[in-house]
C-alpha positions as CSV (number, residue, x, y, z in Angstrom):
1,X,98.6,47.3,11.9
2,X,101.2,45.3,10.1
3,X,100.8,41.7,10.7
4,X,103.7,39.7,12.5
5,X,105.0,37.3,9.8
6,X,106.0,34.0,11.3
7,X,109.6,32.4,10.4
8,X,107.9,29.8,8.5
9,X,105.9,32.6,6.5
10,X,108.9,34.3,5.7
11,X,111.2,31.2,5.1
12,X,108.2,30.6,1.9
13,X,108.6,34.1,0.5
14,X,112.2,33.9,0.3
15,X,111.6,31.0,-1.4
16,X,108.4,31.0,-3.2
17,X,108.0,34.7,-3.6
18,X,105.8,37.3,-2.0
19,X,103.1,37.0,-5.2
20,X,102.9,33.2,-4.6
21,X,102.6,33.1,-1.1
22,X,99.9,36.1,-1.6
23,X,98.0,34.1,-4.2
24,X,97.7,31.3,-1.5
25,X,97.2,33.2,1.3
26,X,94.5,35.3,-0.9
27,X,92.5,31.8,-1.5
28,X,92.5,30.3,2.1
29,X,89.0,29.6,3.4
30,X,88.7,27.9,6.8
31,X,88.1,24.8,5.3
32,X,92.0,24.6,4.2
33,X,93.4,27.5,6.8
34,X,94.3,24.6,8.9
35,X,96.0,22.4,6.5
36,X,98.5,26.2,5.1
37,X,98.6,26.5,8.5
38,X,100.0,22.8,8.8
39,X,102.5,23.2,5.5
40,X,103.5,26.7,6.6
41,X,105.0,26.0,10.1
42,X,105.9,22.2,9.7
43,X,108.0,22.5,6.1
44,X,108.5,26.4,5.8
45,X,109.6,26.7,9.6
46,X,110.8,22.9,10.5
47,X,112.7,22.0,7.9
48,X,113.2,24.7,5.2
49,X,114.6,27.3,7.8
50,X,116.9,24.5,9.6
51,X,120.3,26.0,9.1
52,X,122.1,22.2,7.9
53,X,121.4,22.7,4.3
54,X,121.1,26.2,2.3
55,X,118.0,27.0,0.5
56,X,120.4,25.4,-3.0
57,X,120.6,22.6,-1.1
58,X,116.6,22.1,-0.3
59,X,116.0,23.1,-3.4
60,X,117.9,20.2,-4.9
61,X,116.8,17.7,-2.9
62,X,112.9,19.3,-3.5
63,X,112.5,19.1,-7.1
64,X,114.4,14.8,-7.2
65,X,111.6,14.1,-4.5
66,X,108.5,15.7,-6.1
67,X,110.1,14.6,-9.4
68,X,110.4,10.8,-7.7
69,X,106.9,11.1,-6.5
70,X,104.6,12.4,-9.8
71,X,103.9,15.6,-7.8
72,X,103.9,17.6,-11.3
73,X,102.2,21.3,-10.4
74,X,105.2,21.2,-7.1
75,X,108.0,20.2,-9.8
76,X,107.3,23.5,-11.9
77,X,106.7,25.7,-8.0
78,X,109.8,24.4,-6.8
79,X,112.1,24.9,-10.5
80,X,110.8,28.1,-10.4
81,X,111.5,28.6,-6.7
82,X,115.3,28.2,-7.6
83,X,115.3,31.6,-8.8
84,X,115.1,32.7,-5.5
85,X,117.4,29.1,-3.9
86,X,120.3,29.9,-6.2
87,X,119.8,26.2,-7.7
88,X,120.7,26.1,-11.0
89,X,119.8,24.8,-14.3
90,X,122.6,22.9,-14.4
91,X,121.7,21.3,-10.3
92,X,117.8,20.6,-12.0
93,X,119.1,18.0,-14.4
94,X,121.8,16.6,-11.9
95,X,118.8,16.3,-9.8
96,X,116.9,15.0,-12.0
97,X,119.4,12.7,-13.4
98,X,119.6,10.8,-10.0
99,X,115.5,10.3,-10.0
100,X,115.9,8.2,-13.6
101,X,117.9,6.3,-12.0
102,X,117.2,5.2,-8.1
103,X,113.0,6.1,-8.8
104,X,112.4,5.7,-12.8
105,X,113.4,7.0,-15.9
106,X,109.6,7.7,-17.1
107,X,109.1,9.9,-13.5
108,X,112.9,12.0,-14.3
109,X,111.4,11.8,-17.7
110,X,107.7,14.0,-17.2
111,X,110.2,16.5,-14.7
112,X,112.4,16.8,-17.5
113,X,109.8,17.8,-19.8
114,X,108.4,20.2,-17.3
115,X,111.7,21.5,-15.7
116,X,112.6,22.7,-19.6
117,X,108.4,24.3,-20.4
118,X,109.4,26.0,-16.7
119,X,112.8,27.5,-17.6
120,X,111.8,28.2,-20.5
121,X,108.7,30.3,-18.9
122,X,111.1,31.8,-16.8
123,X,113.7,33.1,-18.9
124,X,110.9,34.7,-21.0
125,X,109.5,36.8,-18.4
126,X,112.3,37.6,-17.1
127,X,114.1,38.9,-20.4
128,X,116.1,35.9,-21.0
129,X,117.8,34.9,-17.1
130,X,116.7,31.5,-15.5
131,X,117.8,29.3,-13.2
């Protein structure tokens, strides 16, 4: 029997990739299932699935916000997601330049370090093509 995926899960898979979502679903427990369901419904269906902005636009804004807030693991995850959203290395750089001015140089410095490392990892695992 094939399980029907919600539009939120389809969008989450389109942005983060099947492997990431499959790992998250496999790790889901009764403890965090309500939280995972909340993320899928609110972030991926309620926000990322809206038609007003492209996935590229949302990707750029998300990276800047996560960097400004110091959410390092999430910055790396969303930099990896640029392979699916169409945001480029130049887009990431511009977003992080905004972070430097509007949220502070230390936040941007950390995010640039994370983005450089993540982009290099992406290039090494994909044979040279990154964001």
